[in-house]
N, C-alpha and C positions, 0 to 999 in steps of 0.2 A: 409594504412589506418590512418589518428590520427583523432582521433574521442575525443569530450568533451561530456559527459552527465549531462544531470540538473534534472535529474530525481534521485535520491538516492538507488529505489530497481529495474532498469533499471544498473547505475552506477554498483553494484555488481553483477548483473549480464552479463555483458559482462565481468568481470573479472571470475567470474565462470566459462566463457565459453572460458578462454586462453586467451581472446584478451587485458588480461591487457597492455601490453607493448607499444599497440595500444591508451592509455589514453593518453591525456595530458593537459584535467582538467574537472575538478569536482565543483560539487557546494560546500557550506560549513559544508550543511546536509545531503551530501552522504559522509557517515562514515564509511559502510563496504563494506567488511574484511578490519582491521585494516592496516594494509600492502599496503592495496593499498591508504590508507589516508595520509599512511605513504608518498607513493611515486608522487602521483599527487596533484599535487597542487590544488587551491582550488580556484575558482573565483564570486564570494559571491555567493547571496543565492537562493533558488529556484524561490523566487518572485522578487530578486533583481540583476538579474546576473552583471556581468558584463562585456558590448557588446565589448567595445574597448578591455577590456583585452584580450575577447575571439578570438575579430579580431584577432589578432597579432597574434593567435596560427598558423592561419591558416589550422582549421582545415577540412578533407573533410566529417567532418557528422557531427552534433551533434543534439543530443538525448533529445526533449523534450516530454509535456506531455501537454493532453488537458484540467485537471483539478489543477495540480500541478505549469503549469508554463503561464505566462499574454500573451495573445495574442503579445500586442503589443514589447516585448521583441522580441519573434518571428523573426516578420517583421522586428525589427530592426537589428535582424542577417542576413534573409533572404534578404535585401538592400544592405548587406557590401558582396554578392556575394553567402554566407556562404550556405550550403545546410541543410534542418533541419525533420528532422524526427519528426512527430509529431506524440504520440500515444494517444486513446481512450481505457482506459484497465476502465470496468466496468463491467465487468464478468471473470470468470476463465478463460472461453475457450477465449472469450479477450486477456487472458495474454498468454495461451500456444501459441496464436496464433502470439503472436509480439515477444514469442521464438523462435518458429520456424523460423521467417522472421531473425532476428537478428541470429541463428545461420546461414542460409543461408547465410544472409550477410558480416559474420566473417567466412567462414569456417567451422564453428565446429559441422556443421549438427545436427553430430551423437551423440555428445555430448547434443545439442537441444534437439530431439526425447526422447533420452532416459528419462528423465528433464519431458515433455509431459507425457510421456507415465505416467510417476509413479506418473503423479501431476493428468491426471486421472484415474488413478486408487484407489487413496486415496481420490479423489472427487464422485467416485461413491460408494464406502462403506458405507453408513449409519450405524448409531445405529437403532437396529427396535425396540427400548424403543420408546414412546413419545414424542414427541420434547417440553422441554421446553420454559418455553413466554422468549424471551431476550428482555432485553431494552440495545444498546451500545448507550453511551456519545461519541458525536463530540467535543462536545466544552463544556465550562463551564459558559461564563458569555457573551451573553444570554446561556440558555439552547437549546443546538442541539442536534439532536438525526437521529440515523444510519439509514437510509429509504431503499426502492430496486432505482434500475439503479446501483450500486455504488457496488467496488469489493469488501466492508469491508460487507454488504452484503451476497452478496456470496457466501463469505469464512463463514459468518452466517452460511449458511444451508446448509455448504458441511460439516461444525461440527456437527452441527441436532438439530440445535436452530429455533424454531419458532420467526422471526423476530418481537417486537410489531407493530417497525409501516412497516411490508409489504404491499405496495399499495402507500404510503405513495413517493414523490418520494425526492431522494436524500439526502438533507440533513437540515430535518424542526427543527424552532422553536419549543418548548416543553414545556411548561408550567409544574407545578410538580403537578400541580393539575390532569391535564391530562395523565402524569406521572401514578399518582394512579390509576388512574380510567383502564390505561393501563391494569394493573393487570399483571406484570412482575412479575415472579419467579423467575426470576438473574437480573440484574445489573452489565455488566462493565465496569471498567470507565478504556482509555486506557490512556499513557502517552503521547498522541501523538495525533493528532497535538496542543492541549488541554497539560499541562503539570494537570494531577489530580495527588493527593496529597493522603494522611495517613488523612491529616486535612479534607475531604468533604468527608469521605466515611459515617460519622454518620448522613450524612444531605440524602442518599440517600436509608442506610441499617435501615434508617425508613418505609421503604418505601417497599425492598424485599431486600433479600439478596445479599453481593456486592462485587465487587473482581475490585483490580488495575490488568491494569494490560498490559504488552508490547504491544505499539502501533503498533509496525511490523508487530504483529500476523494477523492484519486487515491490513492495507495499503501496505505491502510491497508486489510486484508482483515479482517471481525468482524463485530462488533455494531456496529459504522456504516455499514455498504454502507447499508442503507435511506435514513439522514435522509441520509447525502455527496449518495445522488444526488437527494436532492431537495434541499437544497441547490444543485447544481451545475444541477437546472435550472432553480436560482432564478435566478440568474449568467446561465445561455443565456437564458432568459425576459427577461433583460434588455437583452440583444445584440437582440434579435429584435423587441422593442415598439418 
């Protein structure tokens, strides 16, 4: 089976499941693991894939995601006779289902089942102490936050946080006045999709303790989920202390 993945975290998952030799194409944002990026050619970005280039690869399967990829690109690939698997991952349960499905598809059921078990065990272990109120930014200009119905929200919850935007769907626009009124105890600034940097810290730190974090902790589903939950818990525990 020849596979093209347009989803960075699922590209990593395919490689981790032992199907690296089947990967014939990826996006420029599929950078993990490094040995995969060195071996597999890139064909555009997640929102700007090289449709014709991908078609010439004659893949048996193209992996996409409803949030990360555009419908028109999926339709363009399908119009060229390609099979496209469109995933929709808004929770940890969604992620484990996709892991199991890809494991079965790639003949890596045991490896996938082991990962699913570790994810469920890690997500089920919640801190005994109270959940600190956390705001996670998604975009800087304009300011957007991480709301409910998203994988990032599920990761915050699993890590023991109370998302100040819980109940607000998806990625709402947020004013600094509204953020201040939400009374967060911790603000998280991920380095993706918006590249928050040190220079952004003072503005947010005037409202609550603020930390820069690796965006993969919130957005990447796959083999890194257990460690991402543990890392987020460490950041949250610092705020709780």
